[in-house]
C-alpha positions in Angstrom: -90.1 -19.0 53.8 -89.2 -16.3 51.5 -89.7 -13.1 53.4 -89.1 -9.9 51.3 -90.0 -6.4 52.5 -88.9 -3.1 51.7 -88.9 -0.6 54.5 -88.4 3.1 54.7 -88.0 5.1 57.8 -90.8 7.7 57.9 -90.7 9.7 61.4 -87.5 11.0 63.4 -87.4 10.1 67.0 -85.2 10.5 70.2 -83.0 7.1 69.5 -80.4 6.5 66.8 -78.5 9.0 64.5 -80.7 10.8 62.3 -80.8 13.5 59.6 -80.7 13.4 55.9 -77.4 13.3 54.8 -75.3 14.8 52.1 -75.5 11.7 50.4 -77.4 9.7 47.5 -80.3 7.5 48.7 -78.7 4.3 50.2 -80.3 1.0 49.8 -79.6 -1.8 52.0 -80.1 -5.5 51.2 -80.5 -7.6 54.4 -80.1 -11.4 53.9 -80.7 -13.1 57.4 -82.1 -16.4 58.9 -85.9 -15.9 59.3 -87.2 -19.6 59.5 -86.0 -22.8 60.9 -83.9 -23.6 63.9 -81.8 -20.1 63.5 -84.8 -18.0 62.9 -84.6 -16.2 66.2 -81.0 -15.3 65.7 -82.1 -13.5 62.3 -85.5 -12.0 63.7 -83.4 -10.4 66.4 -80.9 -8.9 63.8 -83.6 -7.5 61.7 -85.6 -6.2 64.6 -82.6 -4.3 66.2 -81.5 -3.0 62.6 -85.0 -1.9 61.7 -85.5 -0.1 65.3 -82.6 2.1 64.5 -83.6 2.9 61.0 -87.2 3.5 61.9 -86.5 5.9 64.8 -83.8 7.7 62.8 -86.5 8.6 60.1 -84.2 9.0 57.1 -86.0 9.0 54.2 -82.7 8.3 52.1 -82.5 4.9 53.6 -84.2 1.8 52.4 -84.1 -1.7 53.3 -84.8 -5.0 51.3 -85.0 -8.2 53.6 -85.1 -11.8 52.5 -84.8 -14.9 54.4 -81.6 -17.1 53.4 -83.2 -20.2 55.2 -79.7 -20.9 56.6 -78.7 -22.4 53.4 -75.6 -21.0 51.4 -76.8 -21.4 48.0 -80.0 -19.6 48.9 -78.0 -16.8 50.5 -75.8 -16.5 47.2 -78.9 -16.4 45.3 -80.4 -13.6 47.1 -77.2 -11.6 47.0 -77.0 -12.0 43.3 -80.6 -10.8 43.1 -80.1 -7.8 45.4 -77.0 -6.7 43.5 -78.2 -7.1 40.1 -81.8 -6.5 40.3 -82.6 -4.6 43.4 -79.5 -2.5 42.8 -78.5 -2.4 46.6 -75.6 -0.3 47.9 -74.9 -2.1 51.0 -75.4 -5.8 52.2 -75.7 -7.0 55.6 -77.3 -9.4 58.1 -75.9 -12.8 57.7 -75.7 -14.7 60.8 -73.8 -17.6 60.0 -70.2 -17.8 58.7 -70.6 -20.3 56.1 -73.1 -18.4 54.5 -70.8 -15.3 55.1 -68.0 -16.9 53.3 -70.4 -18.1 50.2 -71.4 -14.3 50.0 -69.2 -11.6 51.0 -66.0 -12.2 48.8 -68.2 -12.0 45.7 -70.3 -9.0 46.8 -67.2 -6.8 48.0 -65.4 -7.9 44.4 -68.3 -6.3 42.7 -67.8 -3.0 44.6 -70.7 -3.7 47.4 -70.2 -2.4 51.1 -70.8 -5.6 53.5 -71.6 -4.6 57.0 -71.4 -7.7 59.2 -74.0 -7.8 61.9 -73.0 -11.1 63.3 -70.7 -13.6 61.3 -67.0 -12.5 61.1 -64.8 -15.5 60.2 -61.1 -15.4 60.4 -60.8 -15.8 56.8 -62.2 -12.2 56.4 -60.3 -10.8 59.2 -56.7 -11.9 58.1 -55.6 -12.5 54.5 -59.2 -12.0 53.2 -59.7 -8.5 54.7 -61.2 -6.0 52.1 -61.8 -2.2 52.2 -65.4 -2.7 51.8 -66.0 -5.3 54.4 -66.6 -4.0 57.9 -67.4 -6.4 61.0 -69.7 -4.3 63.5 -70.2 -7.3 65.8 -66.8 -8.8 66.3 -64.3 -11.2 65.2 -65.6 -14.6 65.6 -63.1 -15.8 67.8 -63.6 -12.8 70.5 -66.4 -14.1 72.7 -64.6 -17.6 73.0 -61.4 -15.9 73.8 -63.6 -14.0 76.6 -64.7 -17.5 77.9 -61.1 -19.0 77.8 -59.7 -15.9 79.7 -62.3 -16.3 82.3 -62.5 -20.2 82.6 -59.7 -20.5 85.0 -61.2 -18.0 87.1 -64.6 -20.1 87.3 -62.6 -23.2 88.4 -62.3 -24.7 85.3 -58.8 -26.4 85.1 -59.5 -29.3 82.8 -62.0 -28.3 79.9 -63.8 -30.6 77.5 -64.3 -28.1 74.4 -67.1 -28.8 71.8 -68.5 -26.7 68.6 -70.0 -27.6 65.3 -67.8 -28.5 62.4 -68.0 -25.3 60.3 -65.6 -22.1 60.2 -67.3 -20.2 63.2 -67.2 -23.7 65.1 -63.3 -24.0 64.3 -62.8 -20.4 65.1 -64.6 -20.9 68.4 -62.4 -23.6 69.8 -59.2 -21.7 68.5 -60.3 -18.5 70.3 -61.0 -20.4 73.6 -57.7 -22.3 73.6 -55.8 -18.9 72.9 -56.6 -17.5 76.3 -57.2 -20.7 78.3 -54.5 -21.4 80.8 -55.8 -24.8 81.9 -55.7 -28.3 80.1 -57.9 -29.4 77.3 -58.8 -32.9 77.8 -61.1 -33.4 74.6 -61.7 -31.2 71.7 -64.7 -32.3 69.8 -66.6 -31.0 66.6 -70.2 -31.9 66.2 -72.4 -31.8 62.9 -73.9 -28.5 62.0 -77.5 -28.5 63.1 -77.1 -31.8 65.2 -79.8 -32.3 67.8 -79.0 -35.6 69.7 -76.0 -35.2 71.9 -76.2 -38.5 74.0 -72.7 -39.7 72.5 -71.1 -36.5 73.2 -72.4 -36.3 76.7 -71.2 -39.8 77.3 -67.6 -38.6 76.3 -67.9 -35.5 78.7 -68.9 -37.9 81.5 -65.8 -40.3 80.8 -63.3 -37.5 80.0 -62.0 -36.6 83.4 -63.0 -33.0 82.8 -63.9 -30.5 85.5 -65.7 -28.3 83.1 -67.3 -27.9 79.4 -66.9 -25.1 77.0 -69.6 -25.3 74.2 -70.3 -23.3 71.1 -73.7 -24.2 69.9 -75.7 -21.7 68.5 -79.6 -21.4 68.1 -81.4 -24.9 68.4 -78.3 -26.8 68.5 -77.7 -25.4 72.0 -81.2 -25.8 73.4 -80.9 -29.5 72.3 -77.9 -29.9 74.1 -78.3 -28.0 77.3 -81.5 -29.6 78.1 -80.0 -33.0 77.3 -77.0 -32.4 79.5 -79.3 -31.1 82.5 -81.4 -34.4 82.2 -78.1 -36.4 82.2 -77.0 -35.3 85.6 -73.3 -34.9 84.7 -73.2 -31.8 86.5 -70.0 -30.2 85.3 -69.9 -26.3 85.0 -70.8 -25.2 81.8 -69.4 -22.2 80.0 -69.2 -20.8 76.6 -70.0 -17.6 74.3 -73.1 -15.5 74.3 -74.3 -17.1 71.0 -75.1 -20.4 72.9 -76.8 -18.4 75.8 -78.4 -15.4 74.4 -82.1 -14.0 75.4 -84.4 -16.0 73.2 -82.1 -19.0 73.6 -82.4 -19.3 77.2 -86.1 -18.8 77.2 -86.3 -22.0 75.4 -83.6 -23.8 77.6 -85.5 -23.0 80.9 -83.9 -23.5 84.2 -81.2 -25.7 82.8 -79.5 -22.6 81.7 -79.2 -21.1 85.0 -75.9 -20.2 86.4 -74.1 -20.8 83.0 -71.2 -18.5 82.3 -71.0 -17.0 78.6 -68.6 -14.6 77.2 -69.8 -11.4 75.6 -69.3 -7.9 74.3 -72.8 -6.7 75.2 -75.4 -7.1 77.8 -78.7 -5.5 78.5 -77.3 -4.3 82.0 -74.1 -2.8 80.4 -74.0 0.9 81.9 -73.9 3.4 79.3 -76.9 6.1 78.1 -77.1 4.5 74.6 -77.9 1.1 75.7 -80.0 2.2 78.5 -82.0 3.6 75.7 -81.7 1.0 73.2 -83.4 -1.7 75.9 -86.0 0.6 76.7 -87.0 1.2 72.8 -86.6 -2.6 72.1 -88.8 -3.6 74.9 -91.4 -1.0 74.0 -91.4 -1.7 70.2 -91.3 -5.8 70.4 -92.3 -6.9 74.1 -89.2 -8.6 74.7 -85.7 -7.9 75.8 -83.0 -7.6 73.2 -80.3 -10.1 72.3 -76.9 -9.6 71.3 -77.9 -10.2 67.5 -80.4 -7.3 68.4 -77.7 -5.0 69.8 -75.3 -5.7 66.8 -78.2 -4.9 64.3 -79.0 -1.7 65.9 -75.2 -0.6 66.2 -74.9 -1.5 62.5 -77.8 0.7 61.4 -76.5 3.5 63.4 -73.0 3.2 61.8 -74.5 3.3 58.7 -76.5 6.3 59.2 -73.7 8.1 60.7 -71.6 7.5 57.3 -74.6 8.7 55.5 -74.4 11.9 57.1 -70.9 12.5 56.1 -70.6 11.1 52.6 -72.3 9.9 49.6 -72.4 6.2 48.9 -71.7 6.8 45.4 -67.9 8.3 46.6 -66.8 4.6 47.5 -63.8 5.9 49.2 -65.2 8.9 51.3 -68.1 6.5 52.3 -65.8 4.0 53.6 -63.7 6.5 55.2 -67.1 7.6 57.0 -67.5 4.1 58.2 -64.1 3.8 59.5 -64.7 6.9 61.8 -67.5 4.8 63.9 -69.0 8.0 64.6 -72.1 7.0 66.4 -73.1 5.9 70.1 -72.5 2.1 70.3 -74.7 0.2 72.8 -71.3 -1.4 73.8 -69.8 1.8 75.0 -66.3 2.0 73.5 -66.1 1.3 70.0 -63.6 1.7 67.4 -62.3 -0.2 64.2 -58.7 -1.5 63.8 -56.7 -1.5 60.4 -58.9 -4.6 59.3 -62.1 -2.7 60.1 -63.3 -5.1 63.1 -63.9 -3.8 66.4 -61.7 -2.9 69.2 -63.8 -3.4 72.3 -63.9 -5.0 75.8 -65.0 -8.4 76.3 -67.3 -9.4 79.3 -68.5 -12.6 81.4 -72.1 -13.0 82.0 -74.0 -15.2 84.1 -77.5 -16.6 83.1 -80.0 -15.6 86.2 -83.7 -15.1 86.7 -85.4 -11.9 87.0 -89.1 -12.7 88.0 -90.5 -14.9 85.0 -87.7 -14.2 82.7 -84.4 -15.5 82.3 -81.5 -13.0 81.2 -78.0 -12.4 81.6 -76.0 -10.2 83.9 -72.3 -9.3 83.9 -70.1 -10.9 86.5 -66.6 -9.4 85.1 -64.5 -8.1 82.6 -62.8 -10.9 80.7 -60.5 -8.9 78.3 -60.1 -5.0 77.9 -59.7 -3.4 74.5 -59.6 -6.8 72.4 -59.2 -6.5 68.6 -58.3 -10.0 66.9 -55.7 -12.4 66.2 -55.5 -12.3 62.6 -54.6 -8.3 62.3 -51.0 -8.9 61.1 -52.3 -11.0 58.0 -54.6 -8.4 56.8 -52.5 -6.3 54.4 -55.0 -3.4 53.4 
């Protein structure tokens, strides 16, 4: 699938940050996953971003959207075309860290701003930081750090930890271990895209663990949780929101109930911007938003806020306007640190059922005002 759309916002409304700016027109290239097993993540990213764009009604902002098919080579081809032929000013939307590593360094080297709606690998937070790269979501380790910090409170003293073998998977286990105060009895890397977990479940059963941490986003998590529930192993599951987010837990069904997951956003987070976002997203799309939708929405509103302050043709002024983060985040408190990653609270959520719908609700704060572990390596 190669989905391409050019969308220009038309009508101002009550949500988002609006108003034509001091600026030249801004053209955004969104590269995201709209087909295959990870499609729900990219669809939510796109829908959250476009909700903010359409409600802002800024005629100076246009968006070109294409499907990366979760393949690094396709993402690179799209980025090259967007930069050279479409003449985009800003790139965004990549879900997967291996795709981000294939695209972002080359894009920023060519003077393009990249705003990350999701993937934020450690390589780009530390030594590979760049003045034109902003992560609006988090640093990859963050939600795993939340799970590690909260695991002991959840009664997990001997953890079996597992993730796919790619940059975000490696960051995830590093993040969990950074704040976990119990014993890690086994650390296992799976294949990216794996769907059969019989071998890993056998390892869990034999490990002597009293809890399991997993980072298996998209279809990987759906496959594992269903197989794990059927196995009867029964140890407590904990993970990041990526593995237990809104669209994913619907596919998992009751097997996901009670699972704890670290997050920096939740539909029940109590602030005005979030309440308005959740209401507007449900009205527009007929479903609850996910973390991916929330990040997309925040990213668009950050961009719109910068457009109100500076012209994209003045790179230094535009980046300074982005660093101000002068918008109402659905996460409440939001600011950038020196490496241009968020400083934000991290929460623990639990999967619950509300009527016919599975969703997440906050059960506690895991870490307050968290930046990331690689800040000292960034020499901007």
